[in-house]
N, C-alpha and C positions, 0 to 999 in steps of 0.2 A: 895736143889731142887728148880728149877725155878717154881714159881707160874705163870700160864698163865696170860699174860698181859691183863689188863682190856679191852684194845682196841680191842683185838682179841675175847673176849667174847662178840660177837656182840649182842646188844639189839635192837629189832625192835621197831620203832616208825613211825607212819604214819602221814602225814601232816594234820593239822586241817584247811587248807585254805577254805574259803567260796566257794561255788559252785553256778554258775549262769546258769547251763545248761538248755536249753529249747528245744523243748516242754517237758511237764511233763513226757511223756512216755520215752523219751530218758534219762531224769534225773533219772528215776526209774531204768533203765538198768545200768546206771553208778554206782549209789549208791549200787544197789544189787550186782553188780560184785565186787565192792571194799569190801563190807562187807563179801562176800564169800571168797575173797582172804585173808582177815584178819583171818577168821576161819581156813582156810587151812594152813596158815603159822604157826598158833599156834600148829597145829598137825604135823608140820615138812614136810608138803606136798608142797614143794616150787615150783616144776614145775607146779602143778595144780594151785597154787596161781598166778603164772606168767600168765597162760592162761586167768584167769579172769581179771587180771589187763590189759592185752593186749586188751581184749574185751572192757573194759571201755575206754581205750585209743582210739580205733578205732571209737567208737561212738562219742566221743568228738572231735576227729580230723575231722571226716566227717561233723560234725556240724559247726566247726569254722575254720578249716584249721590247718596247722602245727605250727602256731606261735601265738596261743591264750594262755593267761595266765591260762585258765582252764586246759590246758594239764599238766602244771608244777607239781601239786601235784601227778598226776598219774605217771608221769615220775620219780619222786622221790621215789614213792612206788616201781616201777619196778627196779630202781637202787639199792634200799636197798635189794630187793629180790635177785638180781644178786650178790650183794656184799656178802651176807651171804653164797652164794653158791661158793664164790671165783671165780666168773665169772667177773673178774675185767674189762676187756675191754668193756663188755656189760654194766656193771654198769656205767662206765665212760661215755659212749655214752648217756645214759639216763640223768645223772646228768648234763652234759654239754649242752644237748638240753634244759633242763629246765632252766639252767642259761642263755643261749642265749635268750630264749623267754623273760625272766623277764628283762634282761638288755635292750633289744630292745624296749619292750613295756612299761615298768615301769620306766626305767632309772637306771643308774649304782649305785645310792645310795639308792635304795628302800629297805625297810626291808626284803621283800621277796627274794631279791638278796642275802642278808646276810644269809638267811636260806639255799639257794642253795650252797653258799660258805662253810657253815659248813658241808653239805653232802660231798662236794668234798674234804674238808680237812680230813674227816674221811677215805675216800677212799685212799687219798694220803698216809696216815699213814699205811694202810694195805699194800700198795705197796712199802713202804720204801722210798717214795718221801717226805722226811721230810722238805726240803726247800720249796717245793710247798705247803705243809700243813701249814707251818709257814705263808707264804704269804696269803693264802686263809683265814685262821682263823684270822689273823691280820686285814685284810680288813673287814671281817664280824664283828669283834669287833668294829672297827671304825664306821661302819654304825649303828650298834645297839646302841652304846653310843651316837651318834649324834641324832638318832631318838627318843630313849626312855630314854636316860639319863645314866650316868655312874653307877647309883645305881639300874638299872632295872634288873629284873630276867633274861631277855634275854641276857643282858650283862654278867651276872653271868654264864649262860649256856655256852657262848663262852669262858669265862675265864677258865671254867672247861676243855674244849677241849684243850685250849692252855697249861694248866697245865699238862695234861696227855702227850701232845706232848713234853714239856720240860723235863719231867721225862724220856721219851723214848730216848731222845737225850743227856742225861747226864747234863742237865742245871738245877741242883737241886735248886739253889738260885732263878732263875726265876720261876721255878715251884712252889716253896713255896710262892712267892709273888703273883702269879696269883691265886693260890688256896685259899690263905688267903683272898684276895679281894672277891673271889667268896663266901667264907663262911660268911664274914661280911654282904654282900648284902642279902644272904639267911636268916641269923639270924635276920636281921632287918625286912624282909618280913614275915617270918614264926614264929619267936620267937626262943629263944635260946635253947629250949628243944624239938623242933619238931623232930619227928622220921625220917622225910625226910632228916635231916641233916647228918645222919650216914654215908652215902656214901661219902659226902664231907669231913667229918672228917677223914675217912679212906684214901682218896686221899691225904689230907694234911699231914697225918701221914707218908705216903710213901715219900712225899717230904721232910718232916722234917728229916726222917731217912737218906735219900740220902744226905741231907745237913749236916749231922753229929749232928743234934739237937735231940739226942736220948731220953732225958728226955721228951721233948715235944711230940715226936712220941709215946712214951709209954703212956703218959697222955691222948692223943687223943684216942688211941685204947681202953684204959680202960673206957673212957667216952662212946665210942660206945657200949661196952658190958653192961655197967651200965644202959644206957638209954633203950636199948632193953629189958633187964631184967625187968626194971621198967614198961615198956609199954606193954610187950607181955607175961610176965610170964616166966616160967623156962624151958618149953619143946618145944619151937618153934625152927625150923631149922635156923631161922635168928640169934638166940642167938648162936647156934652152929657155924655158920659162923664167928661171932665175936670172939668166943673162939679160933677158928682155926687161925684166922688172928693174934690175940695177941700171940698165941703159936708160930706161925711162926716167929714173931718178936723176942721173947725170944730165940728161937732156933738159929736164925742167930747171936744173940749176945753172944751165948755160955752159956745162963742161962738154963741149961738142966732140972733142977728140976721143975722150973716154967713152962717151955714148956710142959714137960711130964704130969704135973697135969692138964693142960688145955686140952691137946690132949685126955687124958683119959675121961674127962668130955664130950668132944665133941663126942668121939667114943661111949660112953654109950648112948647118945641121938641118934646118927645116926644109931646105930645097930638096934634100934627099927623100923627103916623105911626100912631096907634092906630086900627085898624079890624078888620073880620072876617078879614082876610088878613095881619095883622101877624105877622112871624116871632117865634118864641118868645123869643129873647134880648131883643128890644125890649120884649115884654110883661113879662118878668121885671124888667128894669131900670126900666120905668115903674112897676111895682108897688112897688118899694123906694122910689122917689121919692115916690109917692103916700102911702106909709105915713109917711115923714118929715114930710110936710106935713099929716098927720092927715086925708087924703082916704081914709078907711078903706073906704068902699063901692067906690070905684074900685080901690083896692089889692086888695081881696078878689076882685073880678071878674078882674083881670089875673092874680093868683096862681092862681086856680082854672083859668083857661085855660092858663096856663103849666104847671100840674101835669098837666092832661089831655094836652097836647102832649108833655111829657117822658115820660109813661108810654107814649105811642104810639111815640115814637122810640127810647127807651132800654130800655123794658120797665118793668114795675110795681115792681121792687125795686132800681132803680139808685140809687147815691148822689146823682145829680143830682135824683132824685125826693125823696129824703130831705131835701135842702137846702130844697126848696120847702115840704115839710111843716113843717120847723122854722120857716120864715118865716111860714107860716100860724099856727103856734103863737104867734109874736110878735104877729101881728095880733089874734088872739083875746084875747091878754093885754091889749092896748090897749083892746079892746072890753069888757073885764071878763068875758069868758066863759072862766073858768078850766078848766072841764071839757073844752071843745073844745081848749083849748091843750094840756092834758095828753094828750088823745087823739092829737093830731098828733105830739107829742114821742115818745110810746110807739111809734107806727107808724114814725117815722123810726129809732128805736133798733132796732126789730125788723128793718128792712131792712139796717142795717149788720151786725147779728148773723148774718144769712144769708151775708154775704160775707167777714167777717174774724173773728178771735178776740176774746174778751171783753176783752182788754187793749188793743185798738185805741184810739187817742186819741179818736176820734169817739164811741165807745160810752161811754168813761169820762166825757167831757164831757157827753153827753146824760143819763147817769145822775145826774150832779151837778145838772143843771137840774131833773130830775124830783124830786130830794130836797129842793129848795128849798121853803120854806113858801109 
């Protein structure tokens, strides 16, 4: 079963750029509006968050005009809000506006330009424009290495973006190299046993697996689980995530007993959290574990609830909805209901077609699945 790509599991982050908005009354309006937007997006109220960001943008634009650097952080906020709603043309407009401001006012090699390029690279990946993402992230890396040094945390952040891109485009050796550099920088800055390293280890494990370095991939995933158990205790959902990731690795390698044992541990922990108020990400993760354990009735219930919640939060034609539809197709395939499996795959493909062109990798991949006997 395909695990949703990390790049599609969008994580919100808002720019920390300094603000110089005056007078104080207007600065208060801007800061209050942006703070309200952050609260709304955490609740999944993206449209309302957009309204508050637009208010902050108007106040700042009225004060300084359309080409002042103080607009750029708000434009990046707006772009991210549009991106997570799969409103890619609107997101691109905001990101490119912010980039144009920074290039014109600050110069083409300014570190803030590198930040804008990273936003654009992420959007390019969403849209399947991998060549553009490669160029944008490469340029961002060059600027950050020149400004902050090759061993800076900002360089590491950009290497992580490039590593994920290389994995998506089948460049496993390059992915491993970029992510290994990222890890070395972060280990030096944070220490070799910092909990924040877990996600980097997981990324590197994926790259090692793709490059055929299976022993190294296994060792890294075991390290993730071990550190989380040491730092967090035994009943945290982060530990369950690591158990499921390692189980997925074993399952893909045909080590059924090791995978089953880990899935059973994960399911035991997740089952304690499943109720009528369970947040959608936990429902979704639980469904995938249930499916791996052939608990198909439980998996179907969780996936349908996850589908309903994603439609409510993201809208009915979002890629995150398409992901669940494809997983429902996997479920129905396991149940022997081929017609329902095909129905869900077609619906997922239709959603992608509304957002991107026919050559997008997701559409190509789904079409290949539909053509299988």
